[in-house]
N, C-alpha and C positions, 0 to 999 in steps of 0.2 A: 504494500500500500504506500501511498505518498506519505511523507513525514508527518503531515498534520493529522493523519488517520492513525498514527501509531498508538500502541497499547496504552490504556488508561491505568491499568492496575498491575501490569507485569504478567509474565507467562503463567505463573502458578495460579494467580487469581483469575485471569481471563479464561483459563481452561478448566476451572474447577468443575464445571458441569461435565466435561468429557472425562475428567478424572473420576468423578462420582459414578458415572455410567460404567466405566471399566471396573472399578472396585466393587460396586454393587453386584455386577454380573459375575465377578470372580467368586464371591461368597454364595450367590444364589445357586450356581450350578455345582458348587462344592467340588471344584477341580482338585486334583491331587496337590499335596503340599509342595512338591518339587516344582510343579508348573507355576503355582502361585508365587513362589520365591523368585523364579526366573522372571515373571512378569514385573514384580516389584523392583528387581535389579535393573531391568530395561528402562523403566519409567523414572527411577529415582525416588519413587514413593515409598516411604517407610510404612510398615504395618500399622504403627500407631496413628500416623497421619491419615491413612486410608480409613481406619475404623472411626476416627473422629469425624470425618466427612460423612461416613455412612450413617452413624447413629446420632450425630448432633441434630437437634431439631432445626438448626439454621435460623436465620433472621426472619422476623415477621415481615411480610410483604405489605407494601402500600395497597390498600384495597377499599372498595366501597361495596357494602352488602355482600361480602364474601367473594367479590369478583376483582381480579387484577388484570389490567389490560397492558399488553406489551406491543409496541409498534416495531414491527420487523421491516427494516429497510435493506434494499439491495442496490449497490452501486456497481458500475462496470469496472471501475478502477483504472489503473494505468495513467498515462500522461496526456492522452488525447483530450480535445475539447469536449466538455460534458462528462468527464470522468466521475464527477461527484453529483450528477443528477441521479435521482433514485428511480431505477428501472422497475423495482419491486417495492410495493407498499402493502403490507398486510398487518392487520390488528389481530393479535392472538389474545383472546379473551378467556382467561382461566377461571373456572368456578372452583374456588378453594374448598367448598363444602361437598359438592357432588363429584369432584374429580372429573370434570368434563372440560372440553375446550371448543371454542368457536373460532373460525378463521374468517375474518372479514376482509375481502379484497377491496383495495382502494385504487381505482384506475388512475394511472399516472397523468392522464390528460384532463382531469377535472380542473376547471377554472376556479381559482381562489381570488376572491375580492380583496383579501388581505395582502396577497402578494402582487396582485395585478398580473398574474402569470399562472402557469400550470402548477399543480400541487407538487409535482416531482422536482421543482426548483427550490422548495423550502429549505432543504438541508444546505444547498449551495449558497443561498442568500444569507442564511444564518451564520455560516462559517466565514463568509466574506466580510460580514460586519464585525464579528468577534469570534475568536477561536473558542469552540465549545458551544457556540450559539446555534449551530445546526440542529442539534437534538432538540433544543428548546423551541425553536421556530417550527420544526416539523411536528412536534407534539401539539402545539397550539393550532396549526392549520388542519391537521387530521382530526382533532377534537371537533372543530367547527363543521367538518364534513360528516362524520359518522355519529356525532352526538354522545359519545362516551368519553370519560376522562382517560387520558393516556398516562400511565404511571411510570413506564420505563421504555427505553429504546434499545434495540439490539440490531446492529448493522453488519451486513455481510458484504465483503468485496468479492464480486463474482469471479474475478481472475484467480483469487485464492480458493474459491468454491470449487473450481475445476480441479485444483491440486488435491483437495480433500477427497473428492470422489475417486480419483485415481489411487489414492493411498488405501482406500477400502475396496479396491479391485472392482470399481464400477457399481452401478445401481440398476435395479430392475424397475422399469417404468411401463405402465400400460398406456399405450397411445390409443385413445378412443376413436379418433378419426384420422385417416390418412390425409396428408396435405403436402403441397409443394410450395416452396418460397422461391420464386425466380430471381430475387434480388437480395440475397443475404450478403451483408458486407464482409469483405475479406480483411482480416486483421492485418494491420500494417500498411494497407493500401488506401487509407482514408484520404490522403492528399495526392494520390497518383494522378498525373495529368493525362494518362492513357494516350499519349502521343497525339494530343489535340482532339481526341474523340469527344464531341460535345455531350454525349450521353454518359461519359465516364463508365463505360461498360466493364472495364478491367477492374473496377473496384468491387465488383459483385460476382457471386457464383450461385448456381441453383442449389437448393437444399430440399431433400425429400424425406418424409417419414412414412413408413407403412403402418397400418393399423395393427394393434396387438401388443402383447408383452415383449419388451425389448430390453436387452442389457445395454446400458450406455456408459461409455467412458466419460471422463470429466469434460473433454472437449465436445463430445456429442451432446451431453446434457446441457452444456452451456448454449449451444446453438438451438436446442429445443426450447429453452426458456426465452431466448433473445429474439427469435424469429418474429417479425412483425409485418411481413409483406406476403404472407401466404394467401393463396386464392380462397375465396369463400369466407365462411365464418371464422375459420382458423386464423385469419389475418387480423382479427379484432383484438383490441386491448383486453377484452374480457377473456378471450381464449388464452392469451398470454398469461393472464393472472391465474387461470385454472392450471395451466401447464407448470407454472412456478410452484403452486401449491403441491401438485403431484410429485414434482422432483424433490421438494423439501421433505415430504412425507416418506418418499423412497429412501432418502439419505438417513432420516431418523430411524427407519426400520433396519438399515444396515448397521448403524452405530450401536443399536441395542442388541445386536447379534453377538453372543459370546465368542463365536469362532473368530470374528474379526480381531478381537483383542489378544488372541493367542497365536494367530497365524500371521498377522501383520506387525508392523513396528509401532507400538503405542506412542512412543515419544515423538516420532515423526508426525503422527496424526495430531497429537496435542499441539505441537509447534505450528502446524498448518492451520489448525483452528484458531490459534492465538493471532497469527499473522493476518488471517482473513476476517477477523471480527472486531467489533468495537461496541462497548456498552456503558451505560451509566449505572448498572447494578453493582453492588459491592459483593464481596466473597460470600457473605452469609445469604444474601438474596439469591445469588446464583445457585448456591447449594439447595435452597428451598425450592426454587423453580425446577431445578434438575430432578429432584426427588419426586416432585409432583408430575412432571412429564413422564417419568418412568411408569407411573400408575395409570396413565391415560392410554388406552388401546385405541386403535384406529376407528373402531365402531363407536367410540365416544367422542369423536371429533366431528363437528358440524361445520360445513362450508357455507358461508353467507355471501351472496352476490347482490350488489345494489344496481346491477345492469338494467333491470326493467324500469328503474326510476330515473335514468339518465337519457339525454339526447344530445345530438351534435347540431348546434345552430350553424347558419351560414358562416363561412370563414371570414367574410368581411366584417362581421360584428366584433370579433376579437383579434383579427389580424392573423389568425392561425387556426388549425384544427383543435377544438377543445370540446369537453363534455360539460354540460350543465344540467341541473335538475329539471325534469319535465314540469314539476310543480314548484317545490321549494326544498331547501335543506331540512326544514322542520319535518316534512313528510318522510325524508330519508331517516331522520332521527327516530321517528315513531316506528318505522319498519325495522330498523336494527334492534330497537328495544324489544319489539314483539318477538323477534327471532331469538333473543337472548333469554327471555323470560321462560 
C-alpha cells in the first residue's frame, strides 16, 4: 500500500483476527501436539498468547441495540490515479445477541450532496484534507445513505487481496451467470498511447467467465470483482457488488478451513493480511469481532441490496453517471431498517 495507508497498530495487532482464527481452529480440531508446536514455531505465537486471545472475552464493541455496524471499504491500491477511490463499499451489520450478520451493498456511484460527488470519493477527500480523515468522512457519508450508524471501518487494498488469495491456494466461487467484458483494463497500460489509436484499444482485453463453480487465483478473483463493462446485467454496479460479496465470503470460508493453517505458511498469510488492510478497531475489538465471525455460518448471513430504490438520472444533471434515490434517502433508511429488524 502507499505510505499513508500503512498499518495503524502494527503487525501483531492488525492481524489478531487471523491469529485468532488459526489458534481457535488448532484447538477445535484437536490436532496432534507435535503439529500444534510446529504451527506455533512458524507463526511466532506462544501458547500463552494464543490461549489469551482464544479465551479472553475481548473488548466490548460500540453498538446500538445489540447491533454493531462495520463499513468495509475496498481500494484498488497502487500508484495510478484513483488508487484511493473505494471500488467496494459494504456495511457489515452484526447482531451481537442473535449471532447473525447482514451485508448491505452501497453502490459506488451514489451521489452525495455532502461531497458534491460520488460516494466512492469520500475516503479520498477525507484523506486529502487531513490524514486519518478518510475513515471519518466515509462513515458520515455512508450513514447518510443507509440510515444506520457506522461504528468502525475496515479497509482492504485489492492489490494485496490478490496476494492473500494466492497464499491460501485460491478460492472456490460460484458464478451464477456467464458474462463477457470486452473492455477490461490491462494493468500497467493505463496511459499507453496505443500508437495514436484514438480508441486506445491496446489498453483493454476481453474477459470471460463461465457459469458454475470455479476455482480462482488471486488475479482471476480480482478481475471478477473489478469487471464493470460486461454485457447485460452483469455490467451493472449492482452485479459488481454481488460478485464482491461472493468473493469475500469464499475467502472467509477458506480462512476458517483448518487445512489451510497446517499446509500453508501462516506467517506469510498474516503478513499479507496486515499489508492489505487498515482499520480503526483496537486489538480487543478485533478479537471480539473475530470470535463473533467464527460463530456466524453462511446461512446466517443476509445480503441486502438497495438496487430497487435507486435510479440513474440524465448525465447532464450531475455532469457524470450517478445513482440517486427514486424517492428519497428516508425511504432507503426505512427499507434497510425493515431488513435488519
